[in-house]
C-alpha positions in Angstrom: -6.4 10.1 -53.1 -6.2 7.6 -56.0 -6.2 4.0 -54.9 -6.0 2.2 -58.3 -2.4 1.0 -59.1 -3.0 -1.2 -62.0 -5.8 -2.3 -64.4 -5.9 -5.4 -66.6 -8.3 -5.1 -69.5 -9.7 -8.1 -71.4 -11.5 -11.4 -71.2 -8.5 -13.6 -70.5 -5.9 -12.0 -68.1 -3.1 -13.9 -69.8 -3.9 -12.2 -73.2 -5.1 -8.9 -71.7 -3.6 -5.4 -71.8 -2.3 -4.0 -68.5 -1.8 -0.3 -67.6 -0.2 0.7 -64.3 1.0 3.8 -62.5 4.5 4.8 -63.7 4.2 2.9 -67.0 6.0 4.6 -69.8 3.9 5.6 -72.9 6.4 7.1 -75.3 7.8 10.2 -73.6 4.9 10.2 -71.2 4.1 8.1 -68.1 0.8 7.0 -66.6 0.1 9.0 -63.4 -3.6 8.4 -62.6 -6.1 5.6 -63.2 -9.5 6.4 -61.8 -13.0 4.9 -61.8 -15.4 7.2 -63.5 -18.1 7.5 -60.8 -20.0 10.3 -62.5 -20.3 8.3 -65.7 -21.4 5.2 -63.8 -24.2 7.0 -62.0 -25.3 8.8 -65.1 -25.2 5.9 -67.6 -24.8 2.7 -65.5 -21.6 1.8 -67.5 -18.4 1.0 -65.7 -15.5 3.0 -67.0 -12.0 3.9 -66.1 -10.1 7.0 -67.1 -6.3 6.9 -67.6 -4.2 10.1 -67.4 -0.6 10.6 -68.5 2.0 13.2 -67.7 4.2 14.7 -70.4 7.5 16.4 -69.3 6.6 19.7 -71.1 2.8 19.6 -71.5 1.8 18.4 -68.0 -1.0 16.0 -67.1 -3.7 15.1 -69.7 -6.5 12.7 -70.3 -5.2 9.8 -72.4 -7.7 6.9 -72.5 -11.1 5.7 -71.3 -12.0 2.1 -70.9 -15.8 1.5 -71.1 -17.7 -1.7 -70.3 -14.8 -4.0 -70.7 -14.0 -6.9 -68.4 -11.3 -5.5 -66.0 -9.2 -6.7 -63.1 -8.4 -3.7 -60.8 -5.4 -3.8 -58.5 -5.4 -1.3 -55.7 -2.4 0.4 -54.1 -2.4 -0.8 -50.5 0.0 0.6 -47.9 0.6 -1.7 -44.9 
């Protein structure tokens, strides 16, 4: 289960780049944002992986954010 709904990347949140589940990226859309636990335990660097889904090609790795200041928003169901 993926709990990350949105990630804001940058020093100043007002000027930062945000990625969120369902965001359109060309013909694709973001479907998963995950914390890279394996990389963290191996290198000690905090990183997040972003995956997109293409209508014909399926789900693929799109972007990795490494050692950047981030605000993580989790998907909470009440």
